[in-house]
C-alpha positions in Angstrom: -6.0 -4.2 -0.2 -7.6 -1.7 2.0 -10.0 -2.8 4.7 -9.8 -5.6 7.3 -12.1 -7.3 9.8 -11.5 -10.1 12.2 -12.1 -12.4 9.3 -8.8 -13.3 7.5 -9.7 -11.7 4.3 -9.8 -7.8 5.1 -7.3 -5.0 5.6 -6.5 -2.4 8.2 -4.5 0.8 8.9 -2.5 1.5 12.0 0.5 3.4 13.4 2.4 3.8 16.6 5.4 6.2 17.2 8.8 4.7 18.0 11.3 6.7 19.7 15.1 6.2 19.6 16.2 4.6 16.3 14.5 7.5 14.6 17.1 9.9 15.8 19.4 8.1 13.6 17.4 8.7 10.4 17.3 12.2 9.2 16.8 11.5 5.5 18.4 14.8 4.7 15.3 16.1 6.4 14.3 19.3 4.6 12.1 19.9 7.7 8.9 18.5 8.7 7.1 20.6 5.8 9.2 19.0 3.0 9.4 20.8 -0.2 6.3 19.6 -2.0 6.8 17.1 -5.0 6.4 18.3 -8.4 2.8 17.8 -9.7 2.5 14.2 -10.9 0.6 15.2 -13.9 3.4 17.4 -15.2 5.9 14.7 -14.3 3.9 12.4 -16.4 3.9 14.8 -19.4 7.6 15.4 -18.9 8.3 11.7 -19.0 6.3 10.9 -21.9 7.8 13.9 -23.8 11.2 12.6 -23.3 10.5 9.2 -24.1 11.7 7.9 -20.7 9.8 5.3 -18.9 8.9 6.1 -15.3 11.1 4.0 -12.9 9.3 2.4 -10.0 9.6 -0.2 -7.3 6.8 -2.1 -5.6 6.6 -3.0 -1.9 3.9 -5.5 -1.8 2.3 -8.4 0.2 1.0 -10.0 -3.0 -0.9 -13.3 -2.2 -3.1 -13.8 -5.3 -4.0 -17.5 -5.3 -3.2 -18.4 -1.9 -5.3 -19.4 1.2 -4.4 -20.3 4.7 -1.2 -18.9 6.1 -1.1 -16.7 9.3 -4.7 -15.5 8.7 -6.5 -18.4 7.3 -9.0 -18.1 4.5 -8.6 -16.9 1.0 -6.0 -14.2 0.3 -7.1 -10.9 -1.4 -5.8 -11.1 -5.1 -5.6 -7.3 -5.8 -1.9 -6.9 -5.4 -1.4 -9.4 -8.1 -3.5 -7.5 -10.5 -1.7 -4.2 -9.6 1.8 -5.7 -10.2 0.8 -7.2 -13.5 -1.1 -4.0 -14.6 2.3 -2.0 -14.1 4.3 -4.6 -15.8 2.1 -4.5 -18.8 2.4 -0.8 -19.3 5.2 -0.1 -21.6 5.6 3.6 -20.2 6.4 2.2 -16.7 9.8 0.7 -15.9 9.3 -1.6 -12.8 12.8 -2.0 -11.4 11.7 -4.5 -8.5 9.2 -6.0 -6.1 10.0 -6.5 -2.5 7.6 -8.8 -0.9 6.5 -8.3 2.7 4.4 -9.9 5.3 0.7 -8.9 5.0 -2.0 -10.8 3.2 0.0 -14.0 3.8 3.3 -15.2 4.9 6.3 -13.5 3.1 7.8 -16.6 1.5 4.7 -18.0 -0.3 3.9 -14.4 -1.4 7.5 -14.3 -2.8 6.7 -17.4 -5.0 3.4 -15.6 -6.2 5.3 -12.5 -7.0 8.0 -14.4 -9.0 5.4 -16.3 -10.9 3.8 -13.1 -12.0 7.1 -11.6 -13.0 7.9 -14.5 -15.2 4.4 -14.6 -16.8 4.5 -10.8 -17.6 8.2 -11.1 -18.9 6.9 -13.7 -21.4 3.8 -11.6 -22.3 5.7 -8.3 -22.9 9.1 -9.6 -24.2 10.9 -7.4 -21.6 13.4 -8.5 -19.1 11.9 -10.4 -16.0 11.7 -8.0 -12.9 13.7 -9.1 -10.0 11.6 -10.2 -6.9 13.3 -10.0 -3.5 12.4 -11.1 0.1 11.2 -8.1 2.1 10.0 -7.9 5.8 8.8 -11.1 7.3 7.9 -9.3 10.5 6.9 -5.8 11.3 9.4 -3.2 12.8 10.5 -4.0 16.3 8.7 -2.0 18.9 10.3 -1.3 21.3 13.4 -1.0 19.1 16.4 -3.4 19.3 19.4 -1.9 21.3 22.7 -2.8 22.5 22.7 -3.6 26.2 26.2 -2.2 26.8 25.6 1.1 25.4 21.9 1.5 24.9 22.6 2.5 21.2 19.9 1.7 18.8 20.4 -1.2 16.2 18.4 0.0 13.2 20.0 -2.8 10.9 17.6 -5.2 12.8 15.1 -4.7 10.0 17.4 -5.0 7.0 16.7 -7.5 4.4 17.2 -8.4 0.7 14.3 -6.3 -0.5 15.4 -3.2 1.4 18.9 -3.5 0.1 17.5 -4.0 -3.5 15.4 -0.8 -3.3 18.6 1.0 -2.0 20.6 -0.2 -4.9 17.9 0.9 -7.5 17.8 4.3 -5.9 21.6 4.7 -6.2 21.0 4.2 -9.9 18.5 6.8 -10.0 15.2 8.4 -8.5 12.2 6.3 -8.6 8.5 6.1 -7.4 7.8 3.4 -4.8 4.4 1.8 -5.1 3.8 0.7 -1.5 0.6 -1.6 -1.6 1.3 -3.5 1.6 2.6 -2.4 5.1 5.2 0.3 5.0 7.9 -1.9 6.8 10.5 -2.0 4.1 10.1 1.6 3.2 10.5 2.6 6.8 13.6 0.2 7.1 15.2 2.0 4.1 14.7 5.4 5.9 16.5 4.0 8.9 19.3 2.4 7.3 19.8 4.2 3.9 18.8 7.8 4.5 20.7 9.3 1.6 18.9 6.7 -0.8 15.6 7.5 0.7 16.0 11.1 0.0 16.0 10.0 -3.8 12.4 8.6 -3.7 10.3 10.8 -5.9 7.2 9.8 -4.0 5.7 6.8 -2.2 2.1 6.0 -3.4 0.3 4.0 -0.6 -3.0 2.5 -0.1 -3.8 3.9 3.3 -5.7 6.7 5.3 -9.0 8.3 5.7 -10.6 11.6 5.9 -10.9 12.7 9.6 -13.5 10.9 11.6 -14.3 8.6 8.7 -15.5 5.0 9.8 -14.8 2.1 7.5 -17.8 0.0 6.5 -18.8 -1.9 3.4 -22.1 -3.5 2.6 -23.6 -2.4 6.0 -20.8 -4.2 7.8 -18.7 -2.0 10.2 -15.7 -2.7 12.3 -13.3 -2.5 9.4 -9.8 -1.4 10.0 -7.0 0.1 7.9 -5.0 -3.1 7.0 -1.7 -1.7 5.7 -1.4 0.6 8.7 -2.4 -1.8 11.4 0.1 -4.3 10.2 2.9 -2.0 11.0 2.0 1.2 12.6 5.5 2.1 13.6 6.5 2.0 10.0 3.9 4.6 9.1 5.3 6.9 12.0 8.9 6.5 10.7 8.1 7.5 7.2 5.8 10.3 8.1 7.6 12.0 11.0 11.3 11.0 10.3 11.7 11.5 6.6 10.8 14.1 4.0 9.8 11.6 1.4 6.8 12.8 -0.4 3.7 10.7 0.2 0.6 10.1 -1.8 -2.2 8.2 -0.1 -5.2 6.6 -1.9 -7.7 6.6 0.7 -10.4 4.2 1.7 -13.2 6.6 0.6 -11.6 6.5 -2.9 -10.7 2.9 -3.1 -13.8 1.4 -1.7 -16.0 3.1 -4.2 -14.8 1.1 -7.3 -15.7 -2.5 -8.0 -14.9 -4.8 -10.9 -17.8 -7.1 -11.2 -17.5 -10.9 -11.4 -18.8 -11.1 -15.0 -15.9 -8.8 -16.2 -13.4 -11.1 -14.6 -15.1 -14.2 -16.2 -14.7 -12.4 -19.5 -11.0 -13.0 -19.2 -11.3 -16.8 -18.6 -10.1 -17.7 -22.0 -7.5 -15.2 -22.2 -4.5 -17.3 -21.1 -1.1 -16.0 -19.9 -1.3 -14.0 -16.7 -5.0 -14.0 -16.9 -5.0 -17.8 -16.8 -3.6 -17.3 -13.3 -5.2 -14.2 -11.9 -8.8 -15.1 -12.9 -8.8 -18.5 -11.1 -7.1 -16.8 -8.2 -9.8 -14.1 -8.0 -12.9 -16.2 -8.4 -12.8 -17.8 -4.9 -12.3 -14.3 -3.4 -15.2 -12.9 -5.2 -17.5 -15.9 -4.0 -16.4 -15.2 -0.5 -16.7 -11.4 -0.6 -20.2 -11.4 -2.3 -21.5 -13.8 0.3 -20.1 -11.7 3.2 -20.4 -8.1 2.0 -23.0 -8.6 -0.8 -20.9 -7.1 -3.5 -20.7 -9.2 -6.7 -17.1 -8.4 -7.5 -13.7 -7.5 -6.1 -12.3 -4.1 -5.2 -9.0 -3.2 -7.2 -7.7 -1.4 -4.3 -4.0 -1.6 -5.1 -4.6 -0.9 -8.8 -5.5 2.7 -7.8 -1.9 3.4 -7.1 -0.8 2.1 -10.6 -3.6 4.2 -12.2 -2.4 7.2 -10.4 0.8 7.1 -12.2 -0.9 6.3 -15.5 -3.8 8.7 -15.3 -3.4 11.2 -12.4 -6.2 13.4 -13.8 -8.7 10.6 -12.9 -8.4 11.5 -9.2 -9.5 14.1 -7.0 -6.4 14.8 -4.7 -5.3 17.6 -2.4 -2.4 18.5 -0.3 -3.6 18.2 3.2 -1.9 17.6 6.7 -1.4 13.9 7.9 -2.0 13.1 11.4 -1.7 9.8 13.3 -4.5 9.8 15.7 -3.9 7.4 18.8 -6.8 5.1 19.9 -6.7 3.9 23.4 -6.2 0.2 24.0 -9.1 0.0 26.4 -12.2 1.1 24.3 -14.0 2.2 27.5 -11.2 4.9 27.8 -11.9 6.5 24.5 -14.8 8.6 25.9 -14.0 11.5 23.5 -14.5 9.1 20.7 -11.8 10.7 18.6 -10.9 7.5 16.7 -13.8 6.7 14.2 -16.1 3.9 15.4 -14.1 3.4 18.8 -15.7 3.6 22.2 -17.7 1.4 24.5 -19.3 -1.6 22.6 -16.9 -1.2 19.7 -16.6 -4.3 17.4 -13.7 -6.5 18.6 -12.0 -6.2 15.3 -11.2 -2.5 16.3 -9.3 -3.4 19.5 -6.1 -4.0 17.5 -6.4 -0.7 15.8 -3.9 1.3 17.9 -3.8 4.5 15.6 -5.7 5.9 12.7 -4.3 7.9 9.9 -6.3 11.1 9.3 -5.8 13.0 6.2 -7.6 16.4 5.9 -7.9 19.9 7.2 -7.1 20.6 10.9 -4.4 18.0 11.2 -1.1 18.8 12.9 1.3 16.7 10.7 3.3 17.4 7.6 1.8 17.9 4.2 1.0 14.9 1.9 -1.2 14.3 -1.0 -4.5 12.5 -0.3 -6.6 11.1 -3.1 -10.2 10.9 -1.8 -12.3 10.3 -4.9 -12.4 10.0 -8.8 -12.6 13.1 -10.8 -16.0 11.9 -11.9 -18.2 9.0 -12.9 -16.6 8.7 -16.2 -13.1 8.5 -14.6 -14.2 5.7 -12.2 -15.6 3.8 -15.1 -12.5 4.1 -17.1 -10.5 3.0 -14.1 -12.6 -0.2 -13.6 -12.3 -1.0 -17.3 -8.6 -0.6 -17.3 -8.2 -2.7 -14.2 -8.8 -5.8 -16.3 -8.7 -4.7 -19.9 -4.7 -4.7 -19.8 -4.9 -8.4 -20.0 -7.0 -8.7 -23.1 
C-alpha cells in the first residue's frame, strides 16, 4: 500500500538516520555509488531462456481480510493480491514470506499470509511457501547498546523472518519484494552483511519525485506509509549497504485503479479469489466513500508486475535523497518537504522525512519507476492484477 492519512486505512513513507549500529554493517560496501544492477529486462530474458525460475522473497505487511488492530478500521488488501499474483506465476520461485508490522499487527498478518500460501499451493500444485514471523516493531532508535562498553547491539532486531531470508540467500541470490516497511531488510543488512550482498535487488513501494505532494481525489495530507512506519530502516538500507534498489513511486502506483466491477467478476471463481474478493469489497466501499474512487489501487502488485513485465514501466537511474522534515511545522519555513509548513494537515506531523527520487539529489543511484510506459501498459497491468485468478 502506498499513501496514508490519519485514518487507519492509508499509507506513508518516512526515514531518519541512525548512527552507531551502522558502522558495523558494511555489506561488502562497494562504495556509496554501488555497481549498478544488470538491467532487469535482460535478466528476465536470461532467466526465461535458461528455463530457471526467478527466485524471490517477500517482506510484507499483508493484512487482507483484517480490520481493527493497532490502526483500527479496515486493512488494505493489496499485499494479499501481490503475494498471490507472484505465487500464481510459474516463472517466479517464491522462496518465502516474512511478515512485518504495518497494515496491522504482525501475528494476525502472519495468519493471513499462511492462509494465502496454503490456497495458492492447492491451486498451483507447487510446494507451500514458508511464512515466517518478521518484525513486530520498527528498528530501535536510538539503537540498543551495552551500558558497560557502549557497543551497539544489532541483534536486537533479529527474528525468524530475517534469519529465513538470510538462509535463502546462502542458497543463492534472489530478489526481495519489499511491500511493507523495510525493517527486516535493514536488520539483514545489520546482522548478515555477507548474505545481504547477495540480494540481486530490492523492489519497494516507496518514494516520490522531488517536491511531490501526495493527494488522491482532492484529499491532501497523505504520507508515504512504508517509509513512515520505519524511517530508520530506509536510512540503513540506502546509506549503509550497496543493495540495488528499485522504487515504485507514488506517482506511478496511484495512477492505476482496479474498479469494483472487475473484482465482482471474480466472485464465483472460488479458491484464492473466494478469500481475496470478500476481503477487498469492504475496503472498496470505504475507499470510494472517502476518496471517491470506485475501486482499489493495486499498489503492491506493481512490484510483482515489474518482475514479470519490466518493459511496462518508465524507470530511470536517479539519486535518492532522504529529506528531513522539521518536527515543528512552523520551523519549515523553507517548505522543502512537500505539503509541510504552517497550517499543514495534522497527518503530516508524523512525517519526519521524505524520500526524494530524482535529479539534483545527493544520495546514491537507485532505480525509480515513475509512470507506466503508456496507456496500453497501464491497462494491461490492471487486467493482469486480477486475471491471474480467473
